[in-house]
C-alpha positions as CSV (number, residue, x, y, z in Angstrom):
1,X,0.0,0.0,0.0
2,X,1.0,3.6,-0.5
3,X,2.5,4.9,2.8
4,X,0.7,7.6,4.8
5,X,2.9,10.6,5.5
6,X,2.8,13.4,8.0
7,X,0.4,16.2,7.2
8,X,-1.7,16.9,4.1
9,X,-3.4,20.0,5.7
10,X,-2.7,23.6,4.8
11,X,0.4,25.3,6.0
12,X,-0.2,26.8,9.4
13,X,2.5,29.3,9.9
14,X,2.1,31.7,7.0
15,X,3.4,34.8,8.9
16,X,6.8,33.2,9.4
17,X,6.9,32.0,5.8
18,X,6.1,35.4,4.2
19,X,8.3,37.3,6.6
20,X,5.6,39.7,7.9
21,X,8.0,41.3,10.4
22,X,10.4,42.3,7.7
23,X,9.5,45.9,6.9
24,X,11.8,46.0,3.9
25,X,9.9,43.2,2.2
26,X,8.9,45.3,-0.8
27,X,7.0,42.4,-2.5
28,X,4.8,41.8,0.5
29,X,4.2,45.5,1.1
30,X,3.3,46.1,-2.5
31,X,0.8,43.2,-2.5
32,X,-0.8,44.6,0.7
33,X,-1.1,48.1,-0.7
34,X,-3.1,46.8,-3.7
35,X,-5.8,45.3,-1.4
36,X,-8.9,47.1,-0.2
37,X,-8.7,48.0,3.5
38,X,-10.9,45.2,4.8
39,X,-9.0,42.5,2.9
40,X,-5.7,44.1,3.8
41,X,-6.5,43.9,7.5
42,X,-7.8,40.3,7.2
43,X,-4.6,39.3,5.4
44,X,-2.4,41.0,8.1
45,X,-4.3,39.3,10.8
46,X,-4.0,35.9,9.1
47,X,-0.3,36.3,8.5
48,X,0.3,37.6,12.0
49,X,-1.2,34.5,13.5
50,X,1.7,32.1,14.0
51,X,-0.5,29.2,15.0
52,X,1.2,25.9,15.6
53,X,5.0,25.8,14.9
54,X,5.6,24.5,11.4
55,X,7.1,21.0,11.1
56,X,8.2,18.5,8.5
57,X,8.5,19.6,4.9
58,X,6.6,22.8,5.7
59,X,9.4,23.8,8.2
60,X,11.9,23.0,5.4
61,X,9.9,25.2,3.0
62,X,10.5,28.2,5.2
63,X,14.2,27.9,4.7
64,X,13.8,28.0,0.9
65,X,11.2,30.8,0.7
66,X,13.8,33.3,-0.7
67,X,14.2,31.0,-3.7
68,X,10.5,31.2,-4.8
69,X,9.8,33.5,-7.8
70,X,8.2,36.8,-7.0
71,X,4.9,35.9,-8.6
72,X,4.5,32.9,-6.3
73,X,5.5,35.0,-3.3
74,X,2.9,37.6,-4.4
75,X,0.2,35.0,-4.7
76,X,1.0,33.7,-1.2
77,X,0.9,37.2,0.2
78,X,-2.5,38.0,-1.4
79,X,-3.9,34.7,-0.3
80,X,-4.4,33.5,-3.9
81,X,-2.0,30.7,-3.1
82,X,-1.5,28.5,-0.1
83,X,0.8,25.8,1.0
84,X,0.0,22.1,1.6
85,X,1.9,18.9,1.9
86,X,1.5,16.6,-1.1
87,X,2.9,13.7,-3.1
88,X,3.5,14.1,-6.8
89,X,3.3,10.6,-8.1
90,X,3.6,8.4,-11.3
91,X,3.2,4.7,-12.0
92,X,5.2,3.1,-14.9
93,X,5.7,-0.4,-16.2
94,X,9.0,-2.1,-15.8
95,X,9.6,-3.2,-19.4
96,X,13.2,-2.2,-19.9
97,X,16.4,-1.5,-17.9
98,X,15.6,2.2,-18.0
99,X,12.3,3.5,-16.6
100,X,11.5,7.2,-16.9
101,X,8.9,7.8,-14.2
102,X,7.8,11.2,-15.6
103,X,7.7,11.9,-19.3
104,X,6.6,14.7,-21.6
105,X,3.9,12.7,-23.2
106,X,2.2,11.8,-19.9
107,X,-1.3,12.9,-19.2
108,X,-2.7,13.4,-15.7
109,X,-5.0,10.5,-14.7
110,X,-6.2,9.7,-11.1
111,X,-4.6,6.5,-10.0
112,X,-1.7,6.7,-12.4
113,X,-0.2,10.2,-12.1
114,X,-1.2,13.6,-10.9
115,X,0.7,15.9,-13.2
116,X,0.9,16.2,-17.0
117,X,3.9,16.5,-19.3
118,X,6.3,15.9,-16.5
119,X,5.8,19.4,-15.2
120,X,4.0,21.1,-12.3
121,X,1.1,23.3,-13.2
122,X,1.5,27.1,-13.3
123,X,2.0,28.8,-10.0
124,X,3.0,25.6,-8.3
125,X,6.4,25.1,-6.7
126,X,7.3,21.9,-4.8
127,X,9.9,21.5,-2.2
128,X,10.9,17.9,-2.5
129,X,11.5,16.6,1.0
130,X,11.7,12.9,0.2
131,X,11.2,10.3,-2.6
132,X,9.1,7.1,-2.5
133,X,9.8,4.1,-4.6
134,X,7.5,1.0,-4.5
135,X,6.7,-1.9,-6.8
136,X,3.9,-4.2,-7.5
137,X,2.9,-6.9,-10.0
138,X,-0.4,-6.3,-11.8
139,X,-2.7,-9.1,-13.0
140,X,-2.4,-7.6,-16.5
141,X,-1.9,-4.2,-18.2
142,X,-5.5,-3.0,-18.0
143,X,-5.7,0.4,-16.3
144,X,-8.0,-0.7,-13.5
145,X,-5.8,-3.5,-12.5
146,X,-2.7,-1.3,-12.6
147,X,-4.3,1.2,-10.3
148,X,-5.6,-1.5,-8.0
149,X,-2.2,-3.3,-7.7
150,X,-0.7,-3.6,-4.2
151,X,2.5,-1.5,-4.3
152,X,5.0,-2.6,-1.6
153,X,8.7,-2.2,-0.8
154,X,11.5,-3.3,-3.1
155,X,12.5,-6.1,-0.7
156,X,10.4,-8.6,-2.8
157,X,12.0,-7.4,-6.1
158,X,15.8,-8.1,-5.9
159,X,16.5,-6.9,-9.4
160,X,14.8,-3.6,-8.7
161,X,16.5,-3.2,-5.3
162,X,20.0,-3.5,-7.0
163,X,19.2,-0.8,-9.5
164,X,19.8,3.0,-9.2
165,X,17.6,6.1,-9.2
166,X,18.4,9.7,-9.9
167,X,16.2,12.9,-9.9
168,X,16.7,16.0,-12.0
169,X,14.7,19.2,-12.6
170,X,15.4,21.3,-15.6
171,X,18.5,19.1,-16.2
172,X,19.9,20.1,-12.7
173,X,20.5,17.2,-10.4
174,X,18.5,17.0,-7.2
175,X,20.2,13.7,-6.2
176,X,22.6,11.7,-8.3
177,X,22.5,8.0,-9.2
178,X,21.7,6.4,-5.8
179,X,21.4,2.7,-5.0
180,X,17.8,1.6,-4.7
181,X,18.8,-0.1,-1.5
182,X,17.9,3.3,0.2
183,X,14.2,2.5,-0.5
184,X,14.3,-0.8,1.4
185,X,12.8,0.6,4.6
186,X,10.6,-2.2,5.8
187,X,12.9,-2.9,8.8
188,X,12.8,0.8,9.9
189,X,9.7,1.4,11.9
190,X,10.0,5.2,12.0
191,X,10.2,5.5,8.2
192,X,7.3,5.0,5.7
193,X,7.7,2.0,3.4
194,X,9.9,2.9,0.4
195,X,10.6,6.4,1.6
196,X,14.0,8.1,1.1
197,X,14.4,11.4,3.0
198,X,16.6,13.9,1.2
199,X,19.3,15.4,3.4
200,X,19.1,18.5,1.3
201,X,15.5,19.3,0.2
202,X,15.3,21.1,-3.2
203,X,12.7,23.2,-4.9
204,X,11.1,22.3,-8.3
205,X,9.4,25.3,-9.9
206,X,6.4,25.3,-12.3
207,X,7.0,24.6,-16.0
208,X,10.3,22.8,-15.2
209,X,10.9,19.3,-16.6
210,X,11.0,16.7,-13.9
211,X,13.2,13.7,-14.6
212,X,13.1,10.7,-12.2
213,X,14.9,7.8,-13.8
214,X,15.3,4.2,-12.5
215,X,18.2,2.2,-14.1
216,X,18.4,-1.5,-13.7
217,X,21.4,-3.8,-14.1
218,X,19.3,-6.8,-14.8
219,X,15.7,-7.8,-15.3
220,X,16.2,-11.3,-14.1
221,X,13.3,-12.5,-11.9
222,X,11.1,-9.5,-12.4
223,X,7.5,-10.8,-12.9
224,X,5.5,-9.8,-16.0
225,X,3.4,-6.7,-15.6
226,X,5.5,-5.3,-12.8
227,X,5.1,-1.6,-12.2
228,X,6.9,1.0,-10.2
229,X,5.3,3.7,-8.1
230,X,7.4,6.8,-7.6
231,X,6.4,9.7,-5.4
232,X,7.9,13.1,-4.7
233,X,6.8,14.1,-1.1
234,X,7.0,17.6,0.1
235,X,5.2,21.0,0.4
236,X,3.6,22.6,-2.6
237,X,2.1,26.0,-3.5
238,X,-1.5,25.5,-4.7
239,X,-4.6,27.7,-5.3
């Protein structure tokens, strides 16, 4: 099964993220000036409320806020955008030694992937906190059976576990070729199944090509109709 991860609720510390106490934040001040007085006060009240301390990938997002483009910062300041934890995912068949989990010809389809063309939608930026890699053998290649396959850890797929995975965004490497052994987490009770936590979380911006590639040394012993589930877990900006 797909692991449950901490938090899918909205970000709860917007004031800290936007930097409300920074009086020289021209982007924020400009956005506030454009609002009518009532909406301006409501926005200030909302941003001023620190609420619960941020945690997990949302706390990591705070550290990377300066890297967000101005139009996304502006959308957050106006309240047109918010932050929420998410998993960007894709399912692909293992029919060769090279499996590209996100491709430009992909269409969004619930149960198979939740982005199109290997890119985030406009105004979305994702801080990748961790990567999930699971596998499962479907009854056949019909869509319903692929979506209803039980995806589990790589422990039961030795040829997949000895492969390598790398992640790039706009040709820039987020993590290099890494042994798939890092996704064998069934013996770690404090880590979700198949979850690899990035030591250095990285931002992926909208309209940037996402490339997550799995390379295998052998396909020996891999059952027919075996599929990989890959997920990018983190915090995203969303309407």
